[in-house]
C-alpha positions in Angstrom: -0.2 -0.2 0.1 3.2 2.3 -0.3 1.3 4.0 -3.2 -1.9 4.9 -1.1 -2.4 8.0 0.1 -3.7 7.6 3.4 -5.1 10.9 5.5 -6.9 11.0 9.4 -8.0 14.0 10.2 -5.5 16.7 9.7 -3.2 13.8 9.8 -1.4 12.8 6.6 0.5 9.0 6.9 3.7 8.2 4.7 6.2 6.1 4.0 6.7 3.7 6.5 3.1 5.0 8.2 1.1 3.6 5.5 0.2 -0.1 6.6 0.6 -3.3 4.8 -3.3 -3.9 5.1 -5.9 -1.9 7.1 -8.9 -4.4 9.1 -12.7 -2.7 8.3 -15.9 -4.1 7.6 -18.5 -5.6 10.5 -21.9 -7.1 10.7 -25.2 -6.6 9.5 -27.6 -7.0 12.9 -30.3 -9.1 11.9 -33.8 -10.2 13.6 -34.3 -13.9 13.5 -37.7 -15.4 14.6 -37.5 -19.4 14.6 -41.0 -20.5 13.7 -42.9 -23.9 15.4 -42.1 -26.4 13.2 -39.0 -25.7 11.2 -38.3 -22.4 9.4 -37.4 -19.1 10.6 -38.0 -15.2 9.5 -34.8 -13.0 9.1 -35.4 -9.3 9.1 -32.1 -6.9 8.4 -32.4 -4.1 11.0 -29.1 -1.9 10.2 -25.7 -2.1 10.0 -22.9 -2.6 12.5 -19.5 -1.4 11.6 -16.6 -3.4 12.9 -13.2 -1.1 14.6 -11.1 0.0 11.9 -7.6 -0.2 12.9 -4.1 0.0 11.6 -0.3 0.4 12.6 2.8 1.9 11.3 6.0 4.1 12.4 6.0 7.8 12.6 9.5 8.7 10.9 10.5 11.7 9.6 11.5 15.8 12.1 7.9 16.1 11.9 7.0 12.4 13.9 6.7 13.8 17.4 4.4 16.6 16.2 1.7 14.1 14.3 1.6 11.6 17.2 0.9 14.1 19.5 -2.2 15.6 17.3 -3.6 11.9 16.8 -3.3 11.8 20.5 -5.2 15.1 21.2 -8.1 13.6 18.7 -8.8 11.2 21.0 -8.5 12.8 24.0 -11.1 15.1 22.8 -13.0 12.2 20.9 -13.6 14.4 17.9 -15.1 13.0 14.8 -12.6 12.9 12.2 -12.4 11.9 8.3 -10.5 8.8 7.5 -9.7 8.9 3.8 -7.7 6.3 1.2 -7.3 5.0 -1.7 -11.6 4.6 -2.6 -12.7 4.7 1.2 -14.0 7.5 3.6 -15.3 6.9 6.7 -16.0 9.3 9.5 -14.4 8.0 13.0 -13.9 8.7 16.4 -10.1 7.4 17.8 -11.4 4.7 20.1 -7.5 3.7 21.1 -4.2 5.1 20.1 -1.0 3.8 21.4 2.6 4.7 20.5 6.2 3.8 21.7 8.6 6.7 21.6 12.1 5.1 20.4 13.7 8.0 19.4 12.7 11.5 17.9 11.7 10.5 14.2 11.0 6.9 15.1 7.2 6.2 16.4 5.8 2.8 16.6 2.1 3.2 16.6 -1.2 1.2 16.2 -5.0 2.8 16.1 -8.6 1.4 15.9 -10.9 4.0 15.2 -15.0 3.5 15.6 -16.9 4.3 12.5 -19.8 6.9 13.1 -20.4 6.9 9.5 -19.8 5.7 6.1 -21.0 8.9 3.9 -20.2 7.3 0.8 -22.5 4.2 1.6 -25.3 6.3 2.4 -25.7 7.5 -0.9 -24.8 4.0 -2.7 -27.8 2.3 -4.2 -26.7 -0.6 -6.7 -30.1 -0.2 -8.4 -29.0 3.4 -9.5 -27.1 4.3 -12.6 -23.6 4.6 -12.6 -24.1 8.5 -13.7 -26.2 8.7 -11.1 -23.8 7.9 -8.3 -21.0 9.9 -9.9 -22.8 12.7 -9.9 -24.2 12.4 -5.9 -20.2 12.2 -5.4 -19.6 15.0 -7.5 -22.4 17.1 -5.5 -21.1 16.4 -2.2 -17.3 17.0 -3.3 -18.2 20.4 -4.9 -19.9 21.2 -1.4 -16.3 20.8 0.4 -14.1 22.6 -2.2 -14.5 25.7 -0.5 -13.4 24.5 3.2 -11.0 22.6 1.3 -9.5 25.4 -1.2 -9.7 23.3 -4.5 -11.8 23.7 -7.7 -13.2 21.0 -9.0 -13.8 22.5 -12.4 -13.5 20.2 -15.2 -15.3 17.0 -13.6 -17.9 15.5 -15.0 -20.1 11.9 -14.2 -19.8 10.8 -17.9 -16.1 11.5 -18.7 -12.5 11.0 -16.9 -11.6 14.1 -18.4 -9.9 16.9 -15.9 -9.9 13.5 -12.9 -6.2 13.4 -13.3 -5.7 16.8 -13.0 -7.8 17.0 -9.9 -6.5 14.1 -8.3 -3.0 15.5 -9.1 -3.9 18.7 -7.7 -5.7 17.1 -4.5 -2.3 15.3 -3.7 -0.3 18.4 -3.8 -2.7 19.8 -1.7 -2.7 17.6 1.0 1.2 17.6 1.1 1.3 21.5 0.9 -1.5 21.6 4.0 0.5 18.7 6.0 3.8 21.0 5.9 2.0 24.2 6.8 0.4 21.8 9.6 3.5 20.8 10.8 5.6 23.9 10.9 2.5 25.8 12.8 2.5 22.7 15.7 6.4 23.4 15.4 6.0 27.1 16.0 3.2 26.5 19.1 5.4 24.1 20.8 8.2 26.5 20.8 6.8 29.5 21.1 7.9 31.9 23.7 5.1 34.6 23.7 1.4 34.6 23.9 1.0 36.4 20.5 3.4 34.2 18.5 1.3 31.1 19.9 -2.3 32.1 19.6 -1.0 32.8 15.8 -0.1 29.4 15.6 -2.8 27.9 17.3 -5.2 29.8 14.6 -3.2 28.4 11.7 -3.1 25.0 13.2 -6.6 25.2 13.3 -6.9 26.4 9.5 -4.5 23.8 8.1 -6.8 21.0 10.2 -9.9 22.1 8.6 -8.5 22.1 5.5 -6.7 19.2 5.5 -9.8 17.6 6.4 -11.7 19.2 3.8 -9.4 17.8 1.5 -9.3 14.4 2.8 -13.3 13.8 2.5 -12.8 15.4 -1.2 -10.3 12.4 -2.2 -13.0 10.1 -1.0 -15.5 11.4 -3.4 -13.3 12.1 -6.1 -11.5 8.8 -6.1 -14.6 7.1 -6.3 -16.2 9.2 -8.6 -13.1 8.2 -10.7 -13.6 4.3 -10.5 -17.2 4.5 -11.2 -16.8 6.7 -14.2 -14.4 4.2 -15.6 -16.1 1.3 -15.0 -19.4 3.2 -16.9 -17.1 3.7 -20.3 -15.6 0.1 -20.0 
């Protein structure tokens, strides 16, 4: 999975931090009525998503800062977007553990409880692919202001424009991650209230943008796959 973009909230993962596998899934809650004489009546009563878990090793000069951000998110119980490849979930960090070995070497493991699967709520297997893609693009467009990313040129019936937007998304995620890391470092090293306050505002702004970019990534990747499938 080394070529997969993975983000949780405003924290991007890279290199050794991207796991070889991510466990996800769950079960369907069933109401089972066993009938006299044999047989049964089974009613599906709703999804029961399991926890999404993965682990890796934080590395680089910002390893400590990113580990601290995730631990703070765990403590706050905040709902965060979790995005990789064509997957997009809203989650709360149920558990986060890390082992400080060096400043730039911090093994970690994360378990997330799924709050919602926005992609699943708009998917109907009976709906035409163009309709599904249109729903994805409409939702992504609603997030474009928060993310600061233009989605112009995208169509529910053509692959033209998707590669350009995906490249811009990747670049924006990298740039936003760098801005967040720089602001976090400034907060940690602030020597006066004004500098610290300004840096905290920047952390909030960068986190919001990264969250928007991460959310858009899930919808755009899903839309691109469905458009491709429809053109095959």
